[in-house]
C-alpha positions as CSV (number, residue, x, y, z in Angstrom):
1,M,262.2,74.7,-227.6
2,S,259.9,71.9,-225.7
3,R,257.2,70.1,-227.4
4,P,254.5,68.2,-226.0
5,V,254.0,64.2,-226.2
6,C,252.0,61.4,-224.9
7,S,253.9,60.6,-221.7
8,S,253.0,56.5,-222.4
9,C,253.7,56.8,-226.5
10,G,255.5,59.4,-227.2
11,E,254.0,60.9,-230.0
12,P,253.3,64.8,-230.6
13,A,250.1,65.5,-228.6
14,V,248.5,68.3,-229.8
15,E,245.9,70.6,-227.3
16,V,242.7,69.5,-228.9
17,E,239.8,67.4,-227.9
18,P,240.3,63.9,-229.1
19,S,237.7,63.9,-232.4
20,T,236.4,60.1,-230.9
21,W,235.2,60.5,-227.6
22,T,232.0,58.5,-225.8
23,P,230.0,59.8,-222.9
24,A,230.8,56.4,-221.0
25,W,234.1,57.1,-220.5
26,G,234.1,60.1,-218.6
27,K,234.8,63.7,-219.0
28,R,236.7,64.1,-222.6
29,P,239.8,64.9,-222.6
30,S,241.4,68.8,-223.7
31,W,244.4,66.7,-224.9
32,S,245.1,64.0,-228.5
33,H,247.3,62.7,-230.8
34,E,247.9,64.9,-233.7
35,D,245.6,62.3,-235.8
36,G,242.8,63.2,-233.4
37,E,242.9,59.9,-231.1
38,P,242.5,60.0,-227.6
39,L,245.9,60.0,-225.8
40,C,247.5,56.5,-224.7
41,P,245.4,55.0,-221.9
42,E,246.3,54.5,-218.4
43,M,245.1,52.8,-215.0
44,G,243.8,55.7,-212.8
45,P,242.1,55.7,-209.4
46,D,238.3,55.4,-211.2
47,G,240.0,53.0,-214.0
48,Y,241.4,53.6,-217.8
49,Q,242.2,57.2,-218.5
50,P,243.9,59.2,-221.1
51,C,248.0,59.8,-220.0
52,G,249.2,62.9,-219.3
53,V,251.7,65.2,-221.9
54,E,254.8,65.6,-221.2
55,Y,257.3,68.4,-222.8
56,V,260.2,67.2,-224.0
């Protein structure tokens, strides 16, 4: 069975909004690391944004 992980660091990810987020960062993502921190940042078309989830 596959499990979701942060596509940048490979740590487990959960489908729960991050516990720390600021409106200036944009829309609150629906995924976070298990400890409640946002997924690792990556450069997108509008600046940094949380990376995606992949299943391993």
